[in-house]
C-alpha positions, 0 to 999 in steps of 0.5 A: 500500500503506497503512502498518502500524499500530504496536503499543502497544509500537512506539509507546512505543519511538518516543516515547522519541525525541520529547520533548514529544510526546504521544499523544491519541486515536491521534494524536501531538500537540505544541504549539510556542511561538514568540517571535512570530506570524510565527516560528510561520508560518515554522515552519508553512511548513517543516513544510508543505515536509517534509510535502509531500515525504513526502506525509504531511500533519499537521493544523496549528492556528495561534494567537498565537505557537503552533502545534499539530501533530497527526499520524496516518495516517488511512488506517491508522486510527492511528499508523504509522512515517510519523507518527514520521518526520515528527515527528522531522523537525518536532522538528529544525526546531524545534531549528534557529533558523536555519530559522525566520528 
C-alpha cells in the first residue's frame, strides 16, 4: 500500500519541525556542511543505515565537505509522512557529533 500524499497544509505543519529544510519541486531538500570530506561520508553512511531500515531511500549528492539530501516518495508522486520521518531522523544525526566520528 503506497503512502498518502500530504496536503499543502500537512506539509507546512511538518516543516515547522525541520529547520533548514526546504521544499523544491515536491521534494524536501537540505544541504549539510561538514568540517571535512570524510565527516560528510560518515554522515552519508548513517543516513544510508536509517534509510535502509525504513526502506525509504533519499537521493544523496556528495561534494567537498557537503552533502545534499533530497527526499520524496516517488511512488506517491510527492511528499508523504515517510519523507518527514526520515528527515527528522537525518536532522538528529546531524545534531549528534558523536555519530559522525
